[in-house]
Each structure stands twice: as C-alpha cells, then as structure tokens.
C-alpha positions as CSV (number, residue, x, y, z in Angstrom):
1,M,-17.3,43.4,-5.9
2,T,-17.8,39.9,-7.0
3,R,-14.6,37.8,-6.8
4,Q,-13.0,36.2,-9.8
5,L,-13.8,32.6,-10.4
6,L,-11.0,30.6,-8.7
7,P,-9.0,28.0,-10.8
8,P,-10.8,24.6,-10.1
9,T,-7.6,22.7,-10.8
10,E,-5.8,24.6,-8.0
11,T,-8.5,24.9,-5.4
12,V,-11.2,22.2,-5.7
13,P,-10.4,18.7,-4.4
14,S,-11.9,15.8,-6.3
15,S,-15.1,13.9,-5.1
16,E,-12.9,11.1,-4.1
17,D,-10.7,13.3,-2.0
18,L,-13.7,14.9,-0.2
19,I,-15.3,11.5,0.5
20,A,-11.9,10.2,1.9
21,R,-11.7,13.3,4.2
22,A,-15.2,12.5,5.5
23,E,-14.3,8.9,6.0
24,A,-11.1,10.0,7.9
25,L,-13.3,11.7,10.5
26,R,-15.3,8.6,11.4
27,E,-13.3,7.6,14.5
28,Q,-13.4,11.0,16.1
29,L,-17.1,11.6,15.3
30,W,-18.0,8.2,16.7
31,A,-16.2,9.0,19.9
32,D,-17.9,12.3,20.2
33,A,-21.4,11.2,19.3
34,P,-22.4,10.1,22.8
35,E,-21.5,13.5,24.2
36,A,-23.5,15.2,21.4
37,D,-26.5,13.1,22.3
38,R,-26.1,13.9,26.0
39,T,-25.6,17.7,25.7
40,R,-28.0,18.1,22.8
41,R,-25.4,19.9,20.6
42,L,-22.3,18.8,18.6
43,T,-19.0,19.0,20.2
44,D,-16.8,21.9,19.3
45,A,-14.1,19.3,18.3
46,A,-16.5,17.6,15.9
47,V,-17.6,20.9,14.4
48,D,-13.9,22.0,14.0
49,A,-12.9,18.7,12.4
50,V,-15.6,18.9,9.8
51,T,-14.7,22.5,9.1
52,A,-10.9,21.8,9.0
53,A,-11.7,19.1,6.4
54,G,-13.4,21.7,4.2
55,L,-16.7,19.9,4.3
56,N,-18.8,23.1,4.8
57,R,-17.6,24.4,1.4
58,L,-19.3,21.6,-0.7
59,M,-22.1,23.9,-2.0
60,T,-20.2,27.3,-1.7
61,P,-19.5,29.0,-5.0
62,R,-15.9,28.5,-6.2
63,R,-15.5,32.3,-6.7
64,F,-15.8,32.6,-2.9
65,G,-13.4,29.8,-2.1
66,G,-15.9,26.9,-2.2
67,Y,-16.0,23.6,-4.0
68,E,-19.3,23.9,-5.8
69,T,-19.4,20.1,-6.1
70,D,-22.3,18.0,-7.3
71,V,-25.2,16.6,-5.3
72,R,-23.9,13.0,-5.5
73,T,-20.6,14.0,-3.8
74,V,-22.4,15.7,-1.0
75,L,-24.6,12.6,-0.5
76,D,-21.5,10.3,-0.4
77,V,-19.8,12.7,2.0
78,S,-22.8,12.8,4.3
79,I,-22.9,8.9,4.4
80,Q,-19.4,8.8,5.6
81,I,-19.9,11.5,8.2
82,G,-23.0,9.6,9.3
83,K,-21.1,6.5,9.9
84,G,-19.3,8.4,12.6
85,C,-22.2,10.6,13.8
86,G,-25.6,11.0,12.2
87,N,-26.1,14.2,14.0
88,S,-22.9,15.7,12.6
89,A,-24.0,14.5,9.1
90,W,-27.5,16.0,9.5
91,V,-26.1,19.4,10.6
92,N,-23.5,19.4,7.8
93,A,-26.2,18.6,5.3
94,V,-28.3,21.5,6.5
95,H,-25.3,23.9,6.4
96,N,-24.5,22.8,2.8
97,S,-28.1,23.1,1.8
98,G,-28.2,26.6,3.3
99,N,-25.1,27.6,1.5
100,F,-26.6,26.2,-1.8
101,V,-29.5,28.5,-1.3
102,V,-27.3,31.5,-0.5
103,G,-25.6,30.7,-3.9
104,M,-28.9,31.8,-5.5
105,F,-28.8,35.1,-3.8
106,P,-27.5,38.4,-5.3
107,D,-23.8,38.9,-5.1
108,Q,-23.9,41.4,-2.3
109,A,-25.5,38.9,-0.1
110,R,-23.0,36.2,-1.1
111,E,-20.2,38.6,-0.3
112,D,-21.8,39.3,3.2
113,V,-21.7,35.6,3.9
114,W,-18.4,34.4,2.4
115,G,-16.5,37.6,1.7
116,D,-14.2,37.1,4.8
117,N,-14.9,33.4,5.5
118,P,-15.2,30.7,2.9
119,D,-16.1,28.2,5.7
120,A,-19.2,30.3,6.8
121,R,-22.1,28.1,7.6
122,T,-25.8,28.8,6.9
123,S,-28.6,27.1,8.7
124,M,-32.1,27.0,7.3
125,V,-35.7,26.7,8.4
126,L,-38.5,26.1,6.0
127,V,-41.4,25.5,8.3
128,A,-44.5,27.6,7.9
129,P,-43.6,31.1,8.8
130,S,-44.9,32.7,11.9
131,A,-43.4,36.1,11.3
132,T,-44.4,39.6,10.5
133,V,-42.5,41.9,8.2
134,E,-42.7,45.7,7.8
135,P,-41.3,47.7,5.0
136,A,-38.3,49.8,5.9
137,D,-35.9,52.1,4.1
138,G,-33.5,49.9,2.2
139,G,-35.2,46.5,3.2
140,L,-37.6,45.3,5.8
141,V,-38.1,44.7,9.6
142,V,-38.9,41.2,10.7
143,T,-40.3,39.7,14.0
144,G,-40.9,36.1,14.5
145,K,-40.0,32.7,15.7
146,W,-38.8,29.7,13.7
147,G,-38.6,26.2,15.3
148,F,-36.6,23.2,14.3
149,A,-33.6,25.3,13.3
150,S,-31.1,22.4,12.9
151,G,-27.5,23.5,12.9
152,S,-28.3,27.0,14.3
153,L,-26.0,26.4,17.2
154,H,-23.0,26.2,14.9
155,A,-23.9,28.5,12.0
156,E,-23.0,32.2,11.3
157,W,-26.1,32.8,9.2
158,I,-29.7,31.4,8.9
159,L,-32.4,31.5,6.2
160,V,-36.0,31.8,7.4
161,L,-39.3,32.2,5.8
162,A,-41.4,35.3,6.3
163,G,-44.4,37.0,4.9
164,Q,-47.7,35.7,3.5
165,P,-49.1,34.8,1.1
166,D,-46.0,35.3,-1.0
167,S,-43.3,34.2,1.3
168,Q,-39.8,35.5,1.2
169,L,-36.5,33.8,2.3
170,L,-34.6,36.1,4.6
171,L,-30.9,35.8,5.2
172,I,-30.0,36.9,8.7
173,P,-26.8,36.7,10.7
174,L,-27.2,34.6,13.9
175,S,-25.7,37.4,15.9
176,D,-29.0,39.3,15.2
177,L,-31.1,36.6,16.7
178,T,-31.6,34.8,19.9
179,I,-32.0,31.0,20.3
180,D,-34.7,29.5,22.6
181,D,-33.7,26.1,24.0
182,T,-36.7,24.0,22.8
183,W,-35.1,20.9,21.3
184,H,-35.9,18.3,23.9
185,V,-36.5,15.1,21.9
186,A,-35.8,11.3,21.9
187,G,-33.4,11.2,18.9
188,M,-31.3,13.5,16.7
189,R,-30.6,15.4,19.9
190,G,-27.2,16.6,18.8
191,T,-28.6,18.6,15.9
192,G,-29.6,21.4,18.4
193,S,-32.7,22.1,16.3
194,N,-34.0,24.8,18.7
195,T,-36.1,27.8,17.9
196,V,-34.6,31.1,16.6
197,V,-36.2,34.4,17.5
198,A,-36.1,37.7,15.7
199,D,-37.3,40.9,17.5
200,R,-37.5,43.7,15.0
201,V,-34.4,42.7,13.0
202,F,-33.6,44.7,10.0
203,V,-33.0,42.8,6.8
204,P,-31.5,44.7,3.8
205,Q,-33.3,44.2,0.5
206,H,-30.4,42.2,-1.1
207,R,-30.9,39.6,1.6
208,A,-34.6,39.0,1.0
209,V,-35.7,36.9,-2.1
210,P,-38.9,35.3,-3.1
211,Y,-39.3,31.7,-1.9
212,R,-41.2,30.1,-4.7
213,P,-38.5,30.6,-7.4
214,I,-35.9,29.2,-5.0
215,L,-38.0,26.2,-4.3
216,D,-38.6,25.6,-8.0
217,G,-35.0,26.2,-9.0
218,Q,-35.8,29.3,-10.9
219,L,-32.9,31.7,-9.9
220,P,-33.7,35.4,-9.3
221,V,-30.2,36.0,-10.6
222,V,-28.9,33.7,-13.4
223,R,-25.2,33.1,-13.6
224,E,-24.3,31.1,-16.7
225,D,-21.0,29.9,-15.1
226,E,-22.8,28.4,-12.1
227,P,-25.3,25.8,-13.3
228,L,-25.3,24.1,-9.9
229,Y,-27.6,26.8,-8.5
230,R,-30.4,26.2,-11.1
231,T,-32.1,23.2,-9.6
232,T,-34.8,22.5,-7.2
233,L,-34.1,23.2,-3.5
234,S,-36.5,20.6,-2.2
235,G,-34.6,17.9,-4.1
236,V,-31.2,19.0,-2.9
237,L,-32.3,19.4,0.8
238,Q,-34.0,16.0,1.0
239,V,-31.1,14.1,-0.7
240,F,-28.5,15.7,1.6
241,L,-30.5,14.8,4.7
242,L,-30.6,11.1,3.5
243,G,-26.9,10.6,3.8
244,G,-26.6,10.7,7.5
245,M,-29.3,8.2,8.0
246,I,-27.8,5.7,5.5
247,G,-24.5,6.3,7.3
248,E,-26.0,5.5,10.7
249,A,-27.7,2.4,9.5
250,S,-24.5,1.2,7.9
251,A,-22.6,1.9,11.1
252,A,-25.2,-0.2,13.0
253,L,-24.7,-3.1,10.6
254,D,-21.0,-2.8,11.0
255,F,-21.3,-2.8,14.8
256,V,-23.6,-5.8,15.0
257,L,-21.4,-7.8,12.5
258,D,-18.3,-6.9,14.5
259,K,-19.7,-8.1,17.8
260,A,-21.5,-11.2,16.5
261,P,-18.6,-13.8,16.7
262,N,-18.1,-13.1,20.5
263,R,-21.8,-12.9,21.4
264,A,-23.9,-15.8,22.5
265,I,-27.6,-16.1,22.0
266,A,-29.5,-16.3,25.3
267,S,-31.6,-19.4,25.8
268,S,-30.1,-21.1,22.8
269,T,-27.2,-23.6,22.1
270,Y,-25.4,-21.0,20.0
271,A,-22.1,-19.8,21.6
272,S,-21.8,-17.3,18.8
273,Q,-24.4,-15.3,17.0
274,S,-22.5,-15.8,13.8
275,D,-23.5,-19.6,13.9
276,S,-27.2,-18.9,14.1
277,V,-29.2,-19.2,10.9
278,P,-32.0,-16.8,12.2
279,F,-29.2,-14.2,13.0
280,Q,-27.7,-14.7,9.5
281,V,-31.2,-14.0,8.0
282,L,-31.7,-10.8,10.0
283,V,-28.4,-9.3,9.1
284,A,-28.8,-10.3,5.4
285,E,-32.2,-8.6,5.4
286,A,-30.9,-5.5,7.1
287,A,-27.9,-5.3,4.7
288,A,-30.3,-5.6,1.7
289,L,-32.5,-2.8,3.1
290,I,-29.6,-0.5,3.5
291,D,-28.4,-1.3,0.0
292,T,-32.0,-0.5,-1.2
293,A,-32.0,2.8,0.7
294,R,-28.7,3.8,-0.8
295,L,-29.8,3.0,-4.4
296,H,-32.8,5.1,-4.1
297,A,-30.8,8.0,-2.6
298,T,-28.2,7.6,-5.4
299,R,-30.8,7.6,-8.1
300,A,-32.2,10.9,-6.7
301,A,-28.8,12.5,-6.5
302,D,-27.9,11.4,-10.0
303,T,-31.2,12.7,-11.3
304,I,-30.5,16.1,-9.9
305,D,-27.0,16.1,-11.3
306,A,-28.1,15.0,-14.8
307,R,-31.2,17.0,-15.4
308,R,-31.9,20.6,-14.9
309,P,-34.6,21.7,-14.7
310,L,-36.6,18.7,-13.4
311,D,-40.2,18.2,-14.4
312,V,-42.9,17.7,-11.7
313,P,-43.3,13.9,-12.2
314,T,-39.6,13.4,-11.7
315,R,-39.6,15.7,-8.6
316,A,-42.5,13.8,-7.2
317,R,-40.6,10.5,-7.8
318,M,-37.5,11.9,-6.0
319,R,-39.6,12.8,-2.9
320,M,-40.8,9.3,-2.9
321,D,-37.2,8.1,-3.3
322,A,-36.3,10.1,-0.2
323,A,-39.2,8.7,1.9
324,W,-38.4,5.2,0.8
325,T,-34.8,5.6,1.7
326,V,-35.4,6.7,5.3
327,Q,-38.1,4.0,5.8
328,K,-35.7,1.3,4.7
329,C,-33.0,2.6,7.0
330,R,-35.4,2.6,9.9
331,E,-36.5,-0.9,9.2
332,A,-32.9,-2.1,8.8
333,V,-32.0,-0.8,12.2
334,D,-35.0,-2.3,13.8
335,L,-33.9,-5.7,12.5
336,L,-30.4,-5.1,13.8
337,M,-31.7,-4.3,17.3
338,T,-33.5,-7.7,17.3
339,A,-30.5,-9.4,15.9
340,H,-28.0,-8.0,18.4
341,G,-30.3,-8.7,21.3
342,T,-31.8,-6.8,24.2
343,S,-28.5,-5.2,25.3
344,A,-29.0,-3.1,22.1
345,F,-31.3,-1.0,24.3
346,A,-28.8,-0.5,27.0
347,E,-27.7,3.3,27.4
348,F,-24.1,2.4,26.9
349,N,-24.8,0.7,23.6
350,P,-24.4,2.9,20.5
351,L,-27.2,1.0,18.7
352,Q,-29.9,2.5,20.9
353,R,-28.7,6.0,20.0
354,I,-28.8,5.2,16.3
355,W,-32.2,3.6,16.7
356,R,-33.5,6.8,18.4
357,D,-31.9,9.0,15.7
358,L,-33.4,7.0,12.8
359,G,-36.9,6.9,14.6
360,V,-36.9,10.8,14.7
361,G,-34.9,11.6,11.6
362,S,-37.0,9.4,9.3
363,R,-40.2,11.2,10.4
364,H,-38.9,14.7,9.3
365,G,-41.7,16.7,7.6
366,G,-40.1,16.1,4.3
367,F,-40.4,12.3,4.6
368,G,-43.2,11.6,7.0
369,G,-47.0,11.6,7.1
370,Q,-47.2,9.5,4.0
371,I,-47.4,12.7,2.0
372,P,-44.5,11.7,-0.3
373,Q,-46.5,8.6,-1.2
374,E,-49.6,10.7,-1.9
375,V,-47.4,13.1,-4.0
376,Y,-46.0,10.3,-6.0
377,G,-49.3,8.6,-6.4
378,K,-50.9,11.7,-7.8
379,A,-48.1,12.1,-10.3
380,L,-48.4,8.5,-11.5
381,L,-52.1,9.1,-12.0
382,G,-51.5,12.3,-14.0
383,L,-52.9,14.5,-11.1
384,D,-51.2,17.5,-9.8
385,P,-49.0,16.5,-6.8
386,R,-49.0,20.0,-5.5
387,Q,-52.6,19.5,-4.4
388,A,-51.0,17.5,-1.5
389,S,-47.7,19.5,-0.9
390,Y,-45.8,22.4,-2.3
391,L,-42.5,20.7,-1.4
392,L,-41.5,19.4,-4.8
C-alpha cells in the first residue's frame, strides 16, 4: 500500500541545510579520495558519511521518507561533495538520478525499493542495450550486459535498458546480478563504473516501464501531488553530473591559491607565485572559467525547476549548457596545472587526480563528441535536434 505523504515541515530539511551537510563532508571526502582513486571504488567511510547526511534521499519521494527536493539543490549539493571528492559526487548524482527515475515507476516498484529503506540507492545505465528479453508469467526474463554502471558497487538497485526497438527500463536488485571488473581507466576511477551482468533474471511487470516516456518526462503514472517527476530525465541526469566537476575544479583553484604564497617559480626571480603577474593572470582566467561553468549549470537547473514540460529547443540548449560547463571546468584545471607548476603532475599531488577526473568525466557520452553542439545548432536553425541524438 502506498504510504501517506509525510509532513514536509517535520521531515524535509531546507536546501540550505542540505548544502551545509554536504559542505561539512568535504574534509573527510578529500582525505579518502586518494584511496578511492587507488582502489577504484569509494571508501565505505565516504559512502556511509554521504548516506548518514541524508544525501541519497534528495530525489526520493517524501511519502517514502525522501526529500523530493528541486534540481538546483541537487546541483549545489553535488558541487559541495565534489569539492571533497569528485568521484563521490558523481556516484551520488547517479544514485539520485536513479531514484528520480524510480519515482516515475508504479507504486509497487517504489515500495520494493524504499519500503524498508528510505536511503536505498539506485544506479542507472542508459547505454545502448545489449540484452534480450523473453515474456514470462507476470513479467519478463532478461539476459544481458551493461557497461559503465557508475555507482553499482554501492547501490541496492539498478535501472538498465533492454529490448529493441521500443526499449524498456528495467528495475533490478543488484543482488540478482553479477559485476564484471571492467573499469580500468585514467580518471573517475573511484566511480567503479564496471559492467553489470544478468543471466536469465526475472523482472516482474511492475518493474518494467517504457523508456521513451521517461526520457521525455511523460509519466506512465501521473501523481498530481508529485510534480517533480514530470520533467525530462536527460536534463536532470546531465545537470546532476555537472556538480562534481564544478566542485573538483573549484577545489583545484582553492588548492593552487592556498599554496601560491609559499611556492617559488623555477628559473625566475619570483620567490612567491603570488607576486608573479603571469600566475595572477592564469588563476584569474581559471576562476572566470569556473564561474562561467557554474552559471551555465545553474541556468540549466533553474530552467528545469521553473518549466515543466520543456520544449525541444530549450532541452537542446540545456544539453549545450551541460557540454559547455564541463568544457570550461576542464580548461580551468588545465590552466591551474600550468600555474601550479610541473609538481602538479606528481602522484602525491591532488591536482593530477582532479586533472585526470576532469579529463575523463568531461568526455562522458552526454557531453562529448560535439554532439551537444550539433544538437543545439540544429535547434537554433529550426531543424530537429533528434536527428543527431535522442538524448534531449
């Protein structure tokens, strides 16, 4: 049976409180980030800290103990988490995105996920499906593999695509799947974005919904008291992923500025980087790029929060906003590596980890390949952006 709506004044913290909770985790996440990079998974301590702060509940319906907050709050929380650990921010963004999608499912599926655990985490893979489905009594049986499953090492549930040409989103407990260790990459190593495998797994019908309506923000089940879940998935997912990269770029700037007064510049007369005009120019440009990134991300978040449903040209612009955000973050960190000096590339230096993370994260399929630019260009010219990509 569906739970009664919980009183927001008693159970739902303010946006300011949630952002402050995330900011309070920065020191611990910063300390754990090297281990996450080395072991290719988040530390249990980091996952537990984020969970204890309630930051997995941001997109969970209030009737199931969640906060059902707005998109801008999730972005700002993710930025603060990213200042401590970009990988933790990425995983948290995926989990909140997954929970957002589960919010669109029938009540029986939502009860499966959160009935006994309001902190339950849902990972999600939206890559092209390589799965087969067979009808079965009361549902279907699925066999397949899905790569790039960020957050799957720390989730209880996962959403995967299956079926062609009309794909379905399937909600499956991780306990029914196996995980192949395939995530051996240069950056974003701690996200544990391995491959999940299903071998004739039964999925009941209430945990299988058409993908296209979810992508377009057209709920299979409309709940008038939950307007959050009537917006485009692609916009939400992309905005959430931006936060960690803005946070990491901001952390890199803070690190470089903090070290500058006590660092000399090799082969120069400057005893302090702070006194160097070229250094001043580099950090100023980096700071402006990060500000630009945050402004574009904020516009996208505010657009989602203000307008439901969103028209295609606006959705195309939001995808461009996302691509522009990550590009500016990457450019900012490149400048900061130069400003700090060659020791930035030393293994002991956190800057090189951030540099690698931004290099990988900014080339995610939602941002890379100049597809967002093509999508937006088509929209500006009055053409159909979906000729270039379905992800709008």
